[in-house]
N, C-alpha and C positions, 0 to 999 in steps of 0.2 A: 610032691607038692609042699611048699613051705607056707608058713603062717606068720603074720606080723605079731601075733598075740603070743605071750609067754606060754611055755608048755603047760598044759593042764588048766588053762583059762580060756574063757570064751567072752566075746563082747556081750554086754547085757542087751536084751532086746529093747527096742524103743518104747518109750511110755506111750500107752494108748492115749489118743486125743479124747478129752472129756467134753461131752455135750450135755447141756441142761435143757430139758424139755419142759414147757410151762403150759399147761392146758387144764381146764376143769372138767374135761370129758374123759372118764376112765378108759373107754375103748381105745381112744386116740392115744393116750399115754401108753397103754399096753402094746398097741400096734407099733408105735414109734420105738419104744424100748426094745421090743423084739427084733425089729429090723436093724436098728442101729448096733445093738450088741452083737448080732450075727455078722456085722461087717467090722467088728474089732473095736468099736468105740466103747469107752466107759460112759455110762448114762446116769444122770441125776434126774429125778422126777419131782415136779412141783405142781400143785393144784390151785395155788393162790399166788398173788403177786408179791405179797410179803415173804412167803416162804421161798419164792424164787430169788429175791434179793438176798435173803440170809444164806441160801445155798451158794449163791454166787460169790458172796464175800469170803465164805469159808473154803470153797473148793476151786475157785478160779477156773470156770469152765473155758474151753477153747472156742466154743460157739453155743449160742442160745437159739432154740426154736421156741417162738413165743406166740401164744393166742392173745388177742386184744380183749375179748370178752371174759374177764375174770371175776370172781364173786366178790373181792374186796376192793382192790385198787385196779385201775384200768392198765392194759397192757402199754399204753402210752406213758403212764407214770413209771411202769417198770423200765421202759427204755430210758426215760430221764434219769432214774436212779442208777442204772448201770453206766450211762454215758458220763455221769458225774466223776467217774474214776477209771473207767475201763473201756478200751476200744474194742472189746470182744465182738466178733461178728454176730449180728442178730438177724435171723431169718423169721419174719412174721408169717404165721400160719392162721389165717382168720376166715370165717364165713362172711365177713364184710367185704363186699366187692365194689363199693362205691368209690369213685376216683378220689373223693375228698378224704376217705379213711386212708387210702393208700398214701396220698400226699402227707397227710398228718403224721402217719408212721415214719415214712421216709425222712421227713423234715425233722423229726424228733431224734433220728440217729439210726434207724433200721437200715440194714444193708440190702435186704431182698423182701419180697412180699409174695406169698403163694396163697391162693384162695381155696377154700374148701367148698366142695369136695375136691380132693387132690389125688394125683397119681404118686404112688410111693417112689417109683423110679425117678420121677421128675424132682421130688422133694430131695431124694438123696443126692442127685446131681447138683442141686442148688447148694446143699451142704457142703459137698466136696469143693465146689467153685469158691464158696465163701471162705472155707479154710485155707485154700491156696492163696488167697488174697490177703489173709490175715497176717498182722505183725504181732510179735510178742509184746505183752505189756509188762512193764516193771513198776506200774503205779499201785500202791497199796490202797485199800478203801478207807482205812483208818490211819490218821496222821496225828501223832501225839507230840505236844510240846510241853514244857514245864508248866505252862499257864492254862492250856486248853487243848481239847481234842476235836479234830475235825473228822466227822463221818461222811465221807463223800456218797456212800450208798444211800444212807438215810437223809442226806441233805441237811445236816444240822451240826451245830457246834455245841460241845459240852464244856462247862467250867467246873470248878470245885463244888459250886452250889447247884449244879443241874444245867439245863439247856440255857444257852445264851441266845436270846431272840435277835435274829438279823432280818432286815428287810429283804425282799426278793433281789433288789439290786445289789445290796451288801453281800448277800450270799453268792451271787453270780460272780462278783469281783473276787471274793475270797476262793471260790471254786477254781477259777482260771488261774489264779496265782499258785494255789496249792498244787494243782495238776502239773505245774511247771516249776516245782520247788527247786531252788538254787539257781534258776536261770532268770535273766532279765526279760520281763514282758514289757514291750514298748507301750507308751501311752496310747498311741494309735490303735494298736491291736486290742488293747483293753476296751476302748471306746467302741470299736466295731463289734467285738464279740458280745458286750453287754447291751449296748445301745442300738446297734445296727450299722450296716455298711455305709450309711450316709453320714456317720460321725467319724471324726479323726482329729479335730483341733480344739474340741471343748475340754481342755485340760482342767478347767475350773470345776467340771463335774467330778473329775477324778479326786481333785484335792479335798472337796467337801465330803464325799463318800469315804475316802480312805481315812479322813479324820474321824468320822463316826465309827468305822471299823476298829481304829486303834483305841478309841475311848472304851469300846466294848471288850476288846480282846487283849490289848497290850497291858502288862503289869505297870508300865511307865509310858503313857501315851506319848509324852514329849520326848522320850528317848526309846524309840521302837526297837525291838529285838527281832521281830518276825515279819512285819511288813514294812520293807525298806524302801525309801525313795532313792532312785538313781537320778540325780539332778539332770534335767534336760533330756532324759531318755525314757524313764519309766518306773517300774516297781518290781521288787523281787521279794519272794517269800523264802524264809529261813526257819526251819523247825528248831 
């Protein structure tokens, strides 16, 4: 029998997929950790939403299992925080079984929803299915420029003197452009992502808000280095 590897060497084993479990009930954390580790996953545990966002930013999980009822911020806020920079699959695991709760979580960006009490076999099957559908992410949660830093996870911008306050609309525009750094984002796409699908031709909205963003973030707003206009097409972010 022959081998493609050089003599005396072996191919390294694949890196285990990392799963972040977020729940404020210790028995559920222990049960999920035990079952996931037994199936070869690396597991991180968080009992609060802020701890979850911090772990996600530092460890880059391949999937998140998330409870909605957390003691500090809501699970919906955690989904928004993750979706600002990362398309990681999110499986919600919640005692809330109302249709409106499910719709809110899925609209925020969750990929699946499992209600408590749950069967461990079904949850693990949902986890495997979500991992199969997942695409790798190359977006970092912290984007630094010489003038400011964008923290997509915490949804804020920091300058030399501290946080730079943006309106919700300004933040949403910055977020979309930063997530697509180096690529043209058309005006129509920006309008539809920020204002809704019924928009598309209101370019004056973009001009006004982009002018405000440049005044707050660009060292020379009249000569922008980071938020670039592509005339007649859209905008582009460059770090």
